[in-house]
C-alpha positions as CSV (number, residue, x, y, z in Angstrom):
1,X,-197.8,209.5,-28.6
2,X,-197.2,207.4,-25.5
3,X,-193.8,207.5,-24.0
4,X,-192.2,205.2,-21.4
5,X,-189.7,207.2,-19.4
6,X,-187.1,205.1,-17.5
7,X,-183.6,205.4,-16.2
8,X,-181.2,204.8,-13.2
9,X,-181.1,201.1,-13.9
10,X,-177.9,200.4,-11.9
11,X,-177.6,196.9,-13.4
12,X,-181.2,195.8,-13.1
13,X,-183.9,195.5,-15.8
14,X,-187.3,194.7,-14.2
15,X,-189.3,192.2,-16.1
16,X,-192.4,194.4,-16.2
17,X,-190.7,196.8,-18.5
18,X,-191.3,194.5,-21.4
19,X,-195.0,194.5,-20.7
20,X,-195.1,198.3,-20.3
21,X,-193.1,198.8,-23.5
22,X,-196.0,197.1,-25.4
23,X,-198.3,199.9,-24.3
24,X,-196.2,202.8,-25.7
25,X,-194.7,204.1,-28.9
26,X,-191.3,205.2,-27.7
27,X,-188.9,204.6,-24.8
28,X,-186.8,207.5,-23.4
29,X,-184.0,206.7,-21.0
30,X,-182.0,209.1,-18.8
31,X,-179.1,206.7,-18.4
32,X,-177.1,205.3,-15.5
33,X,-177.0,201.7,-16.8
34,X,-174.3,200.0,-14.9
35,X,-174.2,199.1,-11.2
36,X,-171.5,200.7,-9.1
37,X,-170.0,198.2,-6.8
38,X,-167.7,200.7,-5.2
39,X,-170.4,203.2,-4.1
40,X,-170.0,202.7,-0.4
41,X,-166.2,202.8,-0.5
42,X,-166.3,206.0,-2.6
43,X,-168.6,207.8,-0.2
44,X,-166.7,206.6,2.8
45,X,-163.2,207.5,1.6
46,X,-163.4,209.7,-1.5
47,X,-166.5,211.9,-1.5
48,X,-165.5,215.6,-1.1
49,X,-161.8,214.7,-0.5
50,X,-160.2,214.7,-3.9
51,X,-159.0,211.1,-3.3
52,X,-159.3,208.7,-6.2
53,X,-160.9,205.2,-5.7
54,X,-157.8,203.4,-7.0
55,X,-155.8,205.2,-4.3
56,X,-157.9,203.3,-1.8
57,X,-158.4,199.9,-3.4
58,X,-155.6,199.7,-6.0
59,X,-155.8,200.0,-9.8
60,X,-156.3,196.3,-10.5
61,X,-159.3,195.9,-8.2
62,X,-160.8,199.2,-9.5
63,X,-160.4,198.1,-13.1
64,X,-161.8,194.6,-12.6
65,X,-164.8,195.9,-10.6
66,X,-165.5,198.6,-13.2
67,X,-165.5,196.1,-16.0
68,X,-167.9,193.9,-14.1
69,X,-170.2,196.9,-13.6
70,X,-170.0,197.6,-17.3
71,X,-170.9,194.0,-18.2
72,X,-174.2,194.3,-16.2
73,X,-174.9,197.7,-17.8
74,X,-174.5,196.2,-21.2
75,X,-177.1,193.5,-20.4
76,X,-179.5,196.4,-19.8
77,X,-178.8,197.8,-23.2
78,X,-179.3,194.4,-24.9
79,X,-182.8,194.2,-23.3
80,X,-183.7,197.7,-24.4
81,X,-182.4,197.0,-27.9
82,X,-184.7,194.1,-28.2
83,X,-188.0,195.8,-27.2
84,X,-189.1,196.4,-30.8
85,X,-189.8,200.1,-30.5
86,X,-187.5,203.2,-30.7
87,X,-185.3,203.9,-27.7
88,X,-183.5,207.3,-27.2
89,X,-181.2,208.0,-24.4
90,X,-178.9,210.5,-22.8
91,X,-176.1,209.2,-20.5
92,X,-175.9,209.4,-16.8
93,X,-173.0,210.1,-14.5
94,X,-172.5,206.3,-13.9
95,X,-172.1,205.9,-17.7
96,X,-169.3,208.4,-18.1
97,X,-168.1,210.3,-15.0
98,X,-165.5,212.1,-17.1
99,X,-167.9,214.0,-19.4
100,X,-167.8,217.4,-17.7
101,X,-170.3,219.9,-18.8
102,X,-170.4,221.7,-15.5
103,X,-166.8,222.5,-14.5
104,X,-163.3,222.7,-16.0
105,X,-161.0,219.7,-15.9
106,X,-157.4,219.7,-17.3
107,X,-156.8,216.2,-18.7
108,X,-153.7,214.7,-17.3
109,X,-153.1,217.7,-15.2
110,X,-153.8,215.9,-11.9
111,X,-150.9,214.0,-10.5
112,X,-153.5,211.4,-9.4
113,X,-154.9,210.9,-12.9
114,X,-154.8,207.5,-14.7
115,X,-154.8,207.2,-18.5
116,X,-157.0,204.1,-18.5
117,X,-159.7,205.7,-16.4
118,X,-159.6,208.9,-18.5
119,X,-159.8,207.2,-21.9
120,X,-162.3,204.5,-21.2
121,X,-166.1,204.9,-20.5
122,X,-169.1,202.8,-20.6
123,X,-170.9,205.3,-22.8
124,X,-169.0,204.0,-25.8
125,X,-170.8,200.6,-25.4
126,X,-174.1,202.3,-26.3
127,X,-172.9,202.7,-29.8
128,X,-173.0,198.9,-30.3
129,X,-176.8,198.8,-30.2
130,X,-178.5,200.1,-33.4
131,X,-182.0,200.6,-32.0
132,X,-180.8,202.9,-29.2
133,X,-180.2,206.5,-30.2
134,X,-177.9,208.5,-27.9
135,X,-178.7,212.2,-28.0
136,X,-176.8,214.0,-25.3
137,X,-176.1,217.5,-26.8
138,X,-177.8,216.3,-30.0
139,X,-181.4,216.1,-31.2
140,X,-183.7,213.7,-33.0
141,X,-187.2,213.9,-34.5
142,X,-189.7,211.1,-33.5
143,X,-193.1,211.5,-35.0
144,X,-194.2,215.1,-34.5
145,X,-191.8,215.7,-31.6
146,X,-188.2,216.9,-31.4
147,X,-186.1,215.5,-28.5
148,X,-183.1,217.5,-27.4
149,X,-180.7,215.7,-25.1
150,X,-178.5,217.0,-22.3
151,X,-176.4,215.7,-19.5
152,X,-176.3,217.9,-16.5
153,X,-173.5,216.6,-14.3
154,X,-174.2,215.1,-10.9
155,X,-174.0,218.5,-9.0
156,X,-175.1,222.0,-9.7
157,X,-172.0,223.2,-11.6
158,X,-169.7,226.2,-11.8
159,X,-171.5,228.7,-14.0
160,X,-168.4,230.8,-14.6
161,X,-166.3,227.8,-15.9
162,X,-165.3,227.6,-19.6
163,X,-166.9,224.1,-19.9
164,X,-170.2,225.2,-18.5
165,X,-170.4,228.2,-20.8
166,X,-169.3,226.1,-23.8
167,X,-172.0,223.4,-23.2
168,X,-174.7,226.0,-22.4
169,X,-173.9,227.6,-25.8
170,X,-174.3,224.2,-27.5
171,X,-177.6,223.6,-25.8
172,X,-178.9,227.1,-26.7
173,X,-177.9,226.6,-30.3
174,X,-180.1,223.4,-30.4
175,X,-183.1,225.1,-28.9
176,X,-182.8,228.1,-31.2
177,X,-182.7,225.7,-34.2
178,X,-186.0,224.3,-33.2
179,X,-187.6,227.6,-32.0
180,X,-190.7,227.1,-34.2
181,X,-191.3,223.5,-32.8
182,X,-190.7,224.8,-29.3
183,X,-193.3,227.5,-29.7
184,X,-195.7,224.9,-30.9
185,X,-195.1,222.7,-27.8
186,X,-193.3,220.0,-29.6
187,X,-189.9,220.0,-28.0
188,X,-189.0,217.6,-25.2
189,X,-185.8,218.0,-23.2
190,X,-184.3,214.7,-22.2
191,X,-181.6,214.9,-19.4
192,X,-180.1,212.9,-16.7
193,X,-180.1,215.3,-13.8
194,X,-183.0,217.4,-12.5
195,X,-183.0,221.2,-12.9
196,X,-181.5,223.1,-10.0
197,X,-183.7,224.4,-7.1
198,X,-187.0,222.6,-7.5
199,X,-188.7,220.0,-5.3
200,X,-187.3,217.1,-7.5
201,X,-183.6,217.9,-6.9
202,X,-183.5,218.0,-3.1
203,X,-181.5,215.2,-1.6
204,X,-183.7,213.2,0.8
205,X,-182.0,209.9,0.7
206,X,-181.1,208.9,4.3
207,X,-178.0,207.0,3.0
208,X,-176.6,210.1,1.3
209,X,-173.6,211.8,3.0
210,X,-174.7,214.1,5.8
211,X,-173.0,217.1,4.1
212,X,-175.3,216.7,1.1
213,X,-178.7,215.9,2.8
214,X,-181.4,218.5,2.4
215,X,-179.5,220.4,-0.3
216,X,-180.7,221.2,-3.8
217,X,-178.2,219.3,-6.1
218,X,-179.7,219.6,-9.5
219,X,-178.0,221.1,-12.6
220,X,-177.8,224.8,-13.0
221,X,-177.3,224.4,-16.7
222,X,-180.5,222.5,-17.1
223,X,-182.4,225.0,-15.0
224,X,-181.2,227.9,-17.0
225,X,-182.1,226.3,-20.3
226,X,-185.6,225.6,-19.0
227,X,-186.0,229.1,-17.7
228,X,-184.9,230.6,-21.0
229,X,-186.7,228.3,-23.5
230,X,-189.6,226.8,-21.6
231,X,-189.9,223.5,-23.5
232,X,-193.3,221.8,-22.9
233,X,-191.7,218.8,-21.2
234,X,-188.4,217.9,-19.5
235,X,-187.7,214.3,-18.5
236,X,-184.9,213.4,-16.1
237,X,-184.0,211.4,-13.0
238,X,-180.8,211.0,-11.0
239,X,-182.6,211.6,-7.7
240,X,-183.9,208.1,-7.0
241,X,-186.1,209.2,-4.1
242,X,-187.9,212.0,-6.0
243,X,-190.2,210.3,-8.5
244,X,-192.8,212.9,-9.4
245,X,-193.5,216.0,-11.4
246,X,-193.3,219.8,-11.0
247,X,-194.0,222.8,-13.2
248,X,-191.2,225.4,-13.8
249,X,-193.1,228.2,-15.7
250,X,-194.7,226.4,-18.7
251,X,-192.3,223.4,-18.5
252,X,-193.6,220.2,-17.0
253,X,-190.6,218.4,-15.4
254,X,-190.9,214.7,-14.8
255,X,-188.6,212.5,-12.7
256,X,-189.4,209.0,-13.9
257,X,-188.0,207.3,-10.8
258,X,-185.3,204.7,-10.4
259,X,-185.9,201.8,-12.7
260,X,-183.8,199.5,-10.5
261,X,-186.5,199.9,-7.9
262,X,-189.2,199.1,-10.4
263,X,-190.2,202.7,-11.0
264,X,-190.9,204.5,-14.3
265,X,-193.4,206.8,-15.9
266,X,-195.8,206.6,-18.8
267,X,-196.4,210.0,-20.5
268,X,-199.3,210.5,-22.9
269,X,-198.4,213.3,-25.2
270,X,-200.9,215.0,-27.5
271,X,-198.7,215.9,-30.5
272,X,-201.4,217.9,-32.2
273,X,-202.1,220.2,-29.3
274,X,-198.5,220.3,-28.1
275,X,-199.2,219.3,-24.5
276,X,-198.9,216.5,-22.1
277,X,-202.3,214.8,-21.6
278,X,-201.3,212.7,-18.5
279,X,-198.4,211.2,-16.6
280,X,-198.8,207.9,-14.9
281,X,-196.1,206.9,-12.4
282,X,-195.4,203.2,-11.9
283,X,-194.1,202.3,-8.5
């Protein structure tokens, strides 16, 4: 089976993806479909402060800008839906920043909370497209492989939180359900973030906040699942600057690269032998 691994679109769908999709049997996406027009404002005024974006720019401007971002994200989904081959996806932190699998959040408990922002998410739009299968904290069989999906929030996570423990239990239940397939090398772990503390989760982007540069910022949840179950392959992204691959035990971890920069990966998987034959990175 040949797999086209993509993700981190941020509102852009390179034309070459249509050509590459004709070479493969399946597309796997790690999410982050919309652009985020408020990125610079967020990192300048809100990052690591507890401030909300609408406190800075106002709720109307925030809502209007968010809906514009979702519109360009939806155009990405339309393109994927029209490729003519199966597409499976998990969601990224840009798709739904309120899905917390790494720390506890009390809904409505923050005086700065806003009902519209809490109850709306781009992730719901994915359900409009019948040829795109969303699998975060779910599984699907494609050919001889089982794909298990996970999120992994945009930072390492608080391992003692109730939410972390609850989501880890969900993920472990899925892997135990497919223990036979996993032993045979036929389980693929599809996530958004990278596993914590590997060369693919280190922040190297010169535009990242100084407080974060050089730090490992992958998901501890993803790392612990990999350490415990050792699936043959894990595909993720999130760290745009870290396209590449690394081995964690028996697991080959692939960061497909940021698609908005024209990057992706083609993975040739030998289903019969339960192993990856090759990974070709597209720049």
